[in-house]
C-alpha positions in Angstrom: 12.7 -23.4 -21.6 12.3 -22.3 -25.2 15.4 -21.5 -27.1 16.5 -17.9 -27.9 14.0 -16.3 -25.4 11.0 -17.4 -27.4 7.8 -17.9 -25.5 5.6 -21.0 -25.9 2.1 -20.9 -27.4 -0.7 -19.4 -25.4 -4.2 -20.5 -26.3 -2.8 -22.0 -29.6 -1.2 -18.8 -30.7 2.6 -18.6 -31.0 4.1 -15.2 -29.9 5.8 -13.8 -32.9 6.2 -10.0 -32.4 9.1 -8.5 -30.5 8.8 -5.2 -28.7 11.0 -3.2 -26.4 9.5 -1.5 -23.4 11.0 0.4 -20.5 9.7 -0.6 -17.1 10.1 0.6 -13.6 12.4 -1.3 -11.3 9.5 -2.1 -9.0 7.6 -3.6 -12.0 10.5 -5.9 -12.8 10.6 -7.0 -9.2 6.9 -7.9 -9.4 7.4 -9.8 -12.6 10.3 -11.7 -11.0 8.2 -12.4 -7.9 5.4 -13.8 -10.1 7.9 -15.9 -12.0 9.2 -17.4 -8.8 5.6 -18.1 -7.5 4.5 -19.9 -10.7 4.0 -23.6 -10.6 6.0 -24.0 -13.9 9.6 -23.4 -13.0 10.3 -22.8 -16.7 7.6 -20.1 -17.2 8.8 -17.4 -19.5 8.5 -13.7 -18.5 6.8 -13.1 -21.9 4.1 -15.6 -20.9 3.5 -13.8 -17.6 3.3 -10.4 -19.3 1.0 -11.8 -22.1 -1.4 -13.3 -19.6 -1.4 -10.2 -17.4 -2.2 -8.0 -20.3 -5.0 -10.4 -21.4 -6.4 -10.3 -17.8 -6.3 -6.5 -17.7 -7.8 -6.2 -21.1 -10.7 -8.5 -20.3 -11.5 -6.6 -17.0 -11.3 -3.2 -18.6 -13.4 -4.0 -21.6 -16.0 -5.9 -19.5 -16.4 -3.1 -17.1 -17.1 -0.6 -19.9 -20.1 -2.7 -21.2 
């Protein structure tokens, strides 16, 4: 794991911006479920969220073309 809750690089880019979001309890359960299912036992929640947003963004923007 990375110290102080920092996330590792994704596609060569180091996460550097911190934000605070309020999520539903069911969303947190889903994130925790994804964390448990990941092959990397040390995967950061920030990484899961970053990859999920990237996936969502690619799908939304490609469907609008």
